[in-house]
C-alpha positions as CSV (number, residue, x, y, z in Angstrom):
1,M,-41.6,-10.6,3.8
2,A,-38.2,-9.7,2.6
3,D,-35.4,-10.7,4.5
4,V,-32.6,-8.7,5.3
5,S,-30.4,-10.8,2.9
6,F,-32.9,-10.3,0.0
7,Q,-33.2,-6.8,1.0
8,Q,-29.4,-6.3,0.9
9,E,-29.1,-8.2,-2.5
10,F,-31.9,-6.4,-4.0
11,L,-30.6,-2.8,-2.9
12,K,-27.1,-4.1,-4.1
13,T,-28.2,-5.1,-7.7
14,H,-30.0,-1.6,-8.0
15,N,-26.8,0.0,-6.8
16,D,-24.6,-2.0,-9.3
17,Y,-26.7,-1.2,-12.2
18,R,-26.9,2.5,-11.2
19,A,-23.1,2.9,-11.1
20,K,-23.0,1.7,-14.9
21,H,-24.9,4.8,-15.5
22,G,-23.1,6.9,-13.2
23,T,-26.2,7.1,-11.1
24,P,-25.8,7.9,-7.3
25,A,-26.4,4.5,-4.8
26,L,-29.8,4.4,-3.6
27,E,-30.4,3.8,0.2
28,L,-32.9,1.5,1.6
29,N,-35.8,3.4,3.4
30,S,-37.9,1.5,6.2
31,E,-41.2,3.6,5.7
32,L,-40.9,3.0,1.5
33,T,-40.2,-1.0,2.7
34,A,-43.3,-1.3,5.0
35,A,-45.3,0.3,2.3
36,A,-43.9,-1.9,-0.6
37,Q,-44.7,-5.2,1.6
38,T,-48.1,-4.2,2.1
39,W,-48.8,-3.7,-1.6
40,A,-46.7,-7.3,-2.2
41,D,-49.2,-8.9,0.3
42,H,-52.1,-7.5,-1.4
43,L,-50.9,-8.6,-4.8
44,L,-50.9,-12.3,-3.1
45,A,-53.9,-12.0,-1.6
46,T,-55.5,-10.9,-4.9
47,G,-53.4,-13.1,-7.5
48,T,-53.3,-9.8,-9.5
49,L,-50.1,-7.9,-10.8
50,E,-50.9,-4.1,-10.6
51,H,-49.5,-0.8,-9.5
52,S,-50.8,0.9,-6.2
53,D,-51.8,4.3,-5.7
54,T,-48.6,5.3,-4.4
55,K,-47.1,8.7,-5.0
56,D,-43.6,7.0,-4.8
57,G,-42.3,5.4,-7.9
58,E,-43.0,1.7,-8.0
59,N,-42.0,-1.4,-10.2
60,V,-43.8,-4.7,-9.5
61,F,-43.0,-8.2,-10.5
62,T,-44.1,-11.7,-10.3
63,S,-43.0,-15.1,-11.0
64,W,-44.8,-18.7,-10.7
65,S,-43.5,-22.4,-10.7
66,S,-45.3,-25.7,-9.8
67,A,-42.2,-26.6,-7.9
68,P,-41.4,-24.4,-4.8
69,L,-39.7,-21.2,-5.6
70,K,-36.9,-19.6,-4.0
71,L,-36.4,-16.1,-5.8
72,T,-33.3,-13.9,-4.8
73,G,-33.1,-10.1,-4.3
74,K,-31.4,-10.2,-7.8
75,E,-33.7,-11.7,-10.4
76,A,-36.7,-9.2,-10.2
77,V,-34.3,-6.4,-10.7
78,D,-32.4,-8.3,-13.2
79,S,-35.7,-8.6,-15.0
80,W,-36.2,-5.1,-14.9
81,Y,-33.0,-3.9,-15.8
82,E,-32.9,-6.1,-19.1
83,E,-35.5,-3.7,-20.7
84,I,-32.5,-1.6,-21.4
85,K,-32.5,-3.3,-24.8
86,D,-35.5,-1.7,-26.0
87,Y,-34.5,1.8,-24.5
88,N,-34.4,4.3,-27.4
89,W,-31.7,6.7,-26.4
90,N,-32.5,8.9,-29.3
91,S,-35.8,9.5,-28.3
92,S,-35.8,9.6,-24.5
93,G,-39.2,9.4,-22.6
94,F,-41.6,6.9,-21.0
95,R,-42.5,4.0,-22.9
96,G,-44.6,0.8,-21.2
97,N,-42.0,-1.3,-22.1
98,T,-39.0,0.3,-20.5
99,G,-40.2,2.0,-17.7
100,H,-39.1,-0.6,-15.1
101,F,-35.5,-0.2,-16.4
102,T,-35.8,3.6,-16.6
103,Q,-37.2,3.6,-12.8
104,V,-34.0,1.4,-11.6
105,V,-31.4,3.9,-12.5
106,W,-33.5,7.2,-12.4
107,K,-30.7,9.6,-11.5
108,D,-32.9,11.8,-9.1
109,S,-34.4,8.7,-7.0
110,K,-32.5,8.4,-3.7
111,E,-34.6,6.0,-1.7
112,L,-35.8,2.5,-2.1
113,G,-37.9,0.1,-0.5
114,V,-38.8,-3.6,-1.2
115,G,-41.4,-5.9,-0.1
116,V,-41.8,-10.0,-1.1
117,A,-45.1,-11.9,-0.7
118,T,-45.1,-15.4,-1.7
119,D,-47.2,-18.7,-1.0
120,G,-44.0,-20.9,-2.0
121,N,-45.2,-21.6,-5.8
122,R,-45.9,-17.6,-6.6
123,V,-43.8,-14.6,-5.5
124,F,-44.6,-10.8,-6.0
125,V,-42.0,-8.5,-5.2
126,V,-42.5,-4.7,-5.4
127,G,-39.8,-2.0,-5.3
128,Q,-40.8,1.6,-4.2
129,Y,-38.7,4.6,-4.8
130,R,-38.3,8.0,-3.8
131,P,-38.5,10.9,-5.3
132,A,-40.5,8.9,-8.1
133,G,-38.9,8.4,-11.4
134,N,-40.3,8.2,-14.8
135,M,-41.6,11.8,-14.7
136,N,-42.5,12.6,-18.3
137,M,-41.8,16.4,-18.4
138,P,-39.3,17.8,-21.1
139,G,-35.8,17.0,-20.3
140,Y,-36.1,14.8,-17.3
141,F,-35.4,11.7,-19.0
142,E,-32.4,13.0,-20.7
143,K,-31.3,14.7,-17.1
144,N,-32.0,11.2,-15.1
145,V,-31.8,8.2,-17.7
146,L,-27.9,8.2,-18.5
147,P,-26.0,6.2,-20.4
148,L,-24.0,3.6,-20.2
149,V,-20.4,5.1,-18.7
């Protein structure tokens, strides 16, 4: 389960990246956090990385180590944001290799939830966003995925 310091670091890392794009800060939502935690627990139990059937936006992350693993709230968000290097600013729209990044900075998303599940060597992190990002309709990416300011 994501403790308060993990949640705060996860939220702060999102908002630091969003500020670089002139995008409003997210607020932590307890309902989304509970749903994200339920899904993170499911992922750990099944050992698979997949999305839930939520109507909210969702990013998922996993890491594994033979040594005990202590993940911070920043690491998963950093890995999602790193996809910016592959984002095509000249041809906006959803791409499988940049969907985590675009959800992190999606302007219209206002709330965030986070769940973490670990057995000590494998960890799953789930971020859920409301309203959902990555809406692939004309003009939505141009309006919601803003370039660095």
